[in-house]
BALUM-640590 format. One record per residue (C-alpha): residue in three letters; x, y, z. Coordinates in steps of 0.5 Angstrom, whole numbers, padded with zeros to 4 digits, always signed. Example, Ala and Ser with C-alpha at 12.3 -4.5 7.8 and 13.67 -1.06 7.14 Angstrom:
// residues 2
ALA+0025-0009+0016 SER+0027-0002+0014 
// end
This chain:
// residues 405
UNK+0039+0024-0063 UNK+0038+0028-0057 UNK+0030+0029-0058 UNK+0030+0021-0059 UNK+0034+0020-0052 UNK+0029+0025-0049 UNK+0023+0022-0051 UNK+0025+0015-0049 UNK+0027+0017-0042 UNK+0020+0021-0041 UNK+0016+0015-0043 UNK+0021+0010-0039 UNK+0020+0014-0033 UNK+0013+0015-0034 UNK+0012+0007-0035 UNK+0017+0005-0029 UNK+0013+0010-0024 UNK+0006+0007-0027 UNK+0008+0000-0026 UNK+0011+0001-0019 UNK+0004+0004-0017 UNK+0000-0001-0021 UNK+0003-0007-0018 UNK-0002-0008-0013 UNK-0008-0007-0017 UNK-0012-0012-0021 UNK-0013-0013-0028 UNK-0019-0010-0031 UNK-0024-0013-0036 UNK-0028-0007-0037 UNK-0026-0002-0043 UNK-0020+0002-0042 UNK-0023+0009-0043 UNK-0027+0009-0037 UNK-0022+0012-0032 UNK-0025+0009-0026 UNK-0023+0002-0028 UNK-0016+0004-0030 UNK-0010+0001-0026 UNK-0008+0008-0023 UNK-0014+0013-0022 UNK-0013+0019-0018 UNK-0019+0024-0019 UNK-0020+0025-0026 UNK-0014+0022-0028 UNK-0013+0015-0030 UNK-0006+0012-0032 UNK-0005+0005-0036 UNK+0002+0003-0036 UNK+0005-0003-0039 UNK+0012-0006-0041 UNK+0014-0012-0046 UNK+0020-0015-0048 UNK+0019-0019-0054 UNK+0022-0022-0060 UNK+0028-0024-0055 UNK+0031-0030-0059 UNK+0034-0032-0066 UNK+0032-0029-0073 UNK+0034-0034-0079 UNK+0033-0029-0084 UNK+0034-0022-0082 UNK+0034-0019-0089 UNK+0029-0024-0092 UNK+0034-0026-0097 UNK+0032-0031-0102 UNK+0039-0034-0103 UNK+0044-0032-0097 UNK+0040-0031-0091 UNK+0043-0028-0085 UNK+0042-0030-0078 UNK+0042-0025-0072 UNK+0040-0025-0064 UNK+0035-0019-0063 UNK+0030-0017-0058 UNK+0025-0011-0057 UNK+0023-0007-0051 UNK+0017-0003-0051 UNK+0014+0001-0045 UNK+0007+0004-0046 UNK+0003+0009-0043 UNK-0004+0010-0044 UNK-0007+0016-0040 UNK-0014+0019-0039 UNK-0016+0026-0036 UNK-0023+0028-0035 UNK-0025+0035-0035 UNK-0033+0037-0034 UNK-0036+0034-0041 UNK-0029+0034-0044 UNK-0024+0027-0044 UNK-0017+0028-0046 UNK-0014+0021-0048 UNK-0006+0020-0049 UNK-0002+0014-0052 UNK+0005+0013-0053 UNK+0010+0007-0054 UNK+0017+0007-0055 UNK+0020+0001-0059 UNK+0027+0000-0058 UNK+0030-0005-0063 UNK+0036-0009-0062 UNK+0041-0013-0066 UNK+0047-0016-0064 UNK+0051-0017-0071 UNK+0047-0012-0076 UNK+0048-0006-0072 UNK+0044-0002-0078 UNK+0038-0006-0076 UNK+0037-0003-0069 UNK+0032+0003-0068 UNK+0028+0007-0063 UNK+0021+0007-0066 UNK+0016+0012-0063 UNK+0008+0012-0063 UNK+0004+0018-0060 UNK-0004+0019-0060 UNK-0008+0024-0058 UNK-0015+0025-0058 UNK-0020+0030-0055 UNK-0028+0028-0054 UNK-0033+0032-0052 UNK-0040+0030-0049 UNK-0045+0035-0051 UNK-0051+0031-0050 UNK-0054+0028-0056 UNK-0048+0031-0060 UNK-0041+0028-0059 UNK-0035+0031-0063 UNK-0028+0029-0063 UNK-0021+0031-0066 UNK-0015+0027-0066 UNK-0008+0027-0068 UNK-0003+0021-0069 UNK+0004+0021-0070 UNK+0009+0015-0072 UNK+0017+0015-0073 UNK+0019+0008-0074 UNK+0024+0004-0078 UNK+0020-0002-0077 UNK+0018-0006-0083 UNK+0012-0003-0086 UNK+0008-0009-0089 UNK+0009-0016-0092 UNK+0011-0013-0099 UNK+0016-0007-0097 UNK+0019-0012-0092 UNK+0025-0008-0090 UNK+0027-0003-0084 UNK+0028+0004-0087 UNK+0026+0010-0083 UNK+0019+0013-0085 UNK+0014+0018-0081 UNK+0006+0017-0081 UNK+0002+0023-0079 UNK-0006+0023-0078 UNK-0011+0028-0077 UNK-0018+0027-0076 UNK-0024+0030-0073 UNK-0032+0028-0073 UNK-0038+0027-0069 UNK-0043+0023-0067 UNK-0051+0025-0067 UNK-0056+0021-0063 UNK-0063+0021-0067 UNK-0066+0016-0062 UNK-0064+0012-0056 UNK-0062+0006-0061 UNK-0060+0010-0067 UNK-0054+0015-0069 UNK-0051+0019-0075 UNK-0043+0019-0075 UNK-0039+0024-0079 UNK-0032+0024-0080 UNK-0026+0027-0084 UNK-0019+0024-0084 UNK-0012+0026-0087 UNK-0006+0021-0087 UNK+0001+0023-0089 UNK+0006+0018-0091 UNK+0014+0020-0092 UNK+0020+0016-0092 UNK+0027+0019-0091 UNK+0031+0022-0096 UNK+0035+0016-0099 UNK+0030+0010-0097 UNK+0031+0005-0102 UNK+0028-0002-0103 UNK+0031-0007-0109 UNK+0033-0001-0113 UNK+0027+0003-0112 UNK+0027+0010-0109 UNK+0021+0010-0104 UNK+0020+0017-0103 UNK+0018+0017-0110 UNK+0013+0012-0111 UNK+0010+0012-0104 UNK+0011+0019-0101 UNK+0003+0021-0101 UNK-0003+0024-0097 UNK-0010+0021-0097 UNK-0016+0025-0095 UNK-0022+0021-0093 UNK-0029+0023-0091 UNK-0034+0018-0088 UNK-0042+0019-0086 UNK-0045+0013-0083 UNK-0051+0011-0079 UNK-0051+0007-0073 UNK-0056+0002-0070 UNK-0056-0001-0063 UNK-0059-0008-0064 UNK-0058-0011-0057 UNK-0054-0008-0051 UNK-0048-0012-0054 UNK-0049-0011-0062 UNK-0048-0005-0066 UNK-0050-0005-0074 UNK-0047+0001-0078 UNK-0047+0003-0085 UNK-0042+0007-0087 UNK-0040+0011-0094 UNK-0033+0013-0095 UNK-0030+0018-0100 UNK-0022+0018-0101 UNK-0017+0022-0105 UNK-0010+0019-0105 UNK-0005+0024-0108 UNK+0003+0022-0109 UNK+0008+0028-0108 UNK+0013+0025-0114 UNK+0008+0020-0118 UNK+0002+0024-0120 UNK+0001+0018-0124 UNK-0001+0014-0118 UNK-0007+0018-0116 UNK-0013+0015-0115 UNK-0020+0016-0112 UNK-0024+0011-0108 UNK-0032+0010-0106 UNK-0033+0005-0100 UNK-0040+0002-0098 UNK-0038-0002-0092 UNK-0044-0005-0087 UNK-0041-0007-0081 UNK-0043-0011-0074 UNK-0039-0009-0068 UNK-0039-0014-0061 UNK-0038-0011-0054 UNK-0032-0014-0051 UNK-0036-0017-0046 UNK-0040-0021-0051 UNK-0040-0029-0053 UNK-0037-0026-0059 UNK-0032-0020-0059 UNK-0029-0016-0064 UNK-0032-0013-0071 UNK-0034-0015-0078 UNK-0035-0011-0084 UNK-0036-0014-0091 UNK-0037-0009-0097 UNK-0036-0006-0103 UNK-0030-0001-0106 UNK-0029+0002-0112 UNK-0022+0004-0113 UNK-0021+0009-0119 UNK-0014+0011-0121 UNK-0014+0018-0125 UNK-0009+0015-0130 UNK-0012+0011-0136 UNK-0006+0007-0136 UNK-0008+0003-0129 UNK-0014-0001-0129 UNK-0019+0000-0124 UNK-0022-0005-0118 UNK-0029-0005-0116 UNK-0031-0011-0112 UNK-0031-0014-0105 UNK-0027-0011-0099 UNK-0027-0014-0092 UNK-0024-0012-0085 UNK-0026-0017-0079 UNK-0023-0019-0073 UNK-0027-0024-0069 UNK-0026-0027-0062 UNK-0029-0033-0059 UNK-0028-0037-0053 UNK-0030-0044-0052 UNK-0032-0047-0045 UNK-0028-0041-0042 UNK-0021-0045-0043 UNK-0020-0045-0051 UNK-0020-0038-0055 UNK-0020-0037-0062 UNK-0018-0031-0065 UNK-0019-0030-0073 UNK-0017-0024-0077 UNK-0019-0023-0084 UNK-0017-0017-0089 UNK-0019-0016-0097 UNK-0017-0009-0100 UNK-0013-0005-0105 UNK-0006-0003-0102 UNK+0000+0001-0106 UNK+0006-0003-0108 UNK+0013+0000-0109 UNK+0014-0003-0116 UNK+0014+0002-0122 UNK+0010-0003-0127 UNK+0006-0006-0122 UNK+0003+0000-0117 UNK-0002-0003-0113 UNK-0004-0010-0111 UNK-0011-0013-0108 UNK-0009-0016-0101 UNK-0013-0022-0099 UNK-0011-0025-0092 UNK-0013-0029-0086 UNK-0010-0031-0079 UNK-0013-0036-0074 UNK-0010-0036-0067 UNK-0012-0041-0062 UNK-0010-0041-0055 UNK-0012-0046-0050 UNK-0011-0046-0042 UNK-0008-0052-0041 UNK-0007-0052-0033 UNK-0007-0047-0028 UNK-0003-0041-0031 UNK+0000-0045-0037 UNK-0003-0044-0044 UNK-0001-0047-0051 UNK-0002-0043-0057 UNK-0002-0045-0065 UNK-0003-0040-0070 UNK-0003-0040-0078 UNK-0004-0035-0083 UNK-0004-0033-0091 UNK-0004-0027-0095 UNK-0004-0027-0102 UNK-0002-0021-0106 UNK-0005-0020-0113 UNK-0001-0015-0117 UNK-0004-0010-0122 UNK+0000-0008-0128 UNK+0000-0002-0132 UNK-0001-0006-0138 UNK-0006-0012-0136 UNK-0004-0019-0137 UNK-0007-0025-0137 UNK-0003-0028-0132 UNK-0002-0023-0127 UNK+0003-0024-0121 UNK+0001-0027-0115 UNK+0005-0027-0109 UNK+0004-0031-0102 UNK+0006-0030-0095 UNK+0005-0036-0090 UNK+0006-0036-0083 UNK+0006-0042-0078 UNK+0007-0043-0071 UNK+0006-0045-0064 UNK+0008-0044-0057 UNK+0007-0044-0049 UNK+0006-0039-0044 UNK+0006-0038-0037 UNK+0002-0033-0033 UNK+0007-0031-0027 UNK+0002-0026-0024 UNK-0005-0023-0026 UNK-0002-0018-0031 UNK+0005-0021-0032 UNK+0006-0027-0038 UNK+0012-0030-0040 UNK+0012-0034-0047 UNK+0016-0038-0052 UNK+0014-0038-0059 UNK+0017-0042-0065 UNK+0015-0038-0072 UNK+0016-0040-0079 UNK+0015-0035-0085 UNK+0015-0037-0092 UNK+0014-0032-0099 UNK+0012-0036-0105 UNK+0013-0032-0112 UNK+0014-0032-0119 UNK+0020-0028-0118 UNK+0026-0033-0115 UNK+0029-0027-0112 UNK+0023-0025-0108 UNK+0022-0032-0105 UNK+0025-0033-0098 UNK+0024-0037-0091 UNK+0025-0034-0085 UNK+0025-0038-0078 UNK+0024-0035-0071 UNK+0025-0038-0064 UNK+0024-0032-0059 UNK+0021-0031-0052 UNK+0017-0025-0049 UNK+0015-0022-0043 UNK+0009-0017-0042 UNK+0007-0013-0036 UNK+0001-0009-0035 UNK-0003-0011-0041 
// end
């Protein structure tokens, strides 16, 4: 508890000081990696502080319960800090965020969540290596399936390099280890999450990048991944991915990236069925006439389940968000999304279980300053399932205030 208070106080002090210094600065549209364009830059040091107060409002179904929904007032305060420090050919990047989650009635749902990222890049001419580390200590919901607040830790270690072969061509290699650990005693629907989900994933990637235009990059990546579980070796699996992708510069008419490829997911246990097929990772944005912005996110990939008899599922989902600048600093927003979870059983059945999670909502926002926005959002989440106790409806009406982003 003492360590948590110290880390929270440290991030709050840095963010508060940064926000005070950054108040006169204008918002920057360039990439945040450029130290000179960050709100605060002193010689080789650049800082980007921000603060958001979100989810201030009523949650109609705190526990996503099918039969007895319970509501509560909730709010979340998130100070963030991004720092860049350049020294010769080296660039050190640091990112930190602290989510302070409040519930009025259900005090067991309160939490302080920490996220930290650290990366060191080197520019050695044609060779550009890097090493990075990430750490998350959180009690937030992990995903649409494990939709319960239980403490867990996620750690990531990675290293790689980019080698320029020509002015428009580069080879990229990387290696990564991801570790997921739930706290002892963490359970969901009677299942011990430390037994079914505590794991590590090791992956190695090699890819070729081709600069098609100054704003568009084409890449082809081959990835090998090993998933190993601490207490459930029957869940172990190996993966091969072939993933071509297009990446668009943030300043181009179309921004974001889209990757559509192939994954061969092969569990080591003969009891589990394989998956070979399409995978998608896409996040695309487009602005019409400078006033209406469309953002589309699409994903399709294999995800591990907490279930014993249905160890994994194929997740396919999409989300569309439209934001229209109504007049002056006032904007309106609408969103809609759907995710399908097609479960795979140890014994292949003709009618596999398929759950759906739907999200609809809308709202309005007002930009008080160039770096400050006040927004109000109404949102409804609904889960459809063949299992009666997995169905639920959750409604939220909340406000948010963001500064510095």
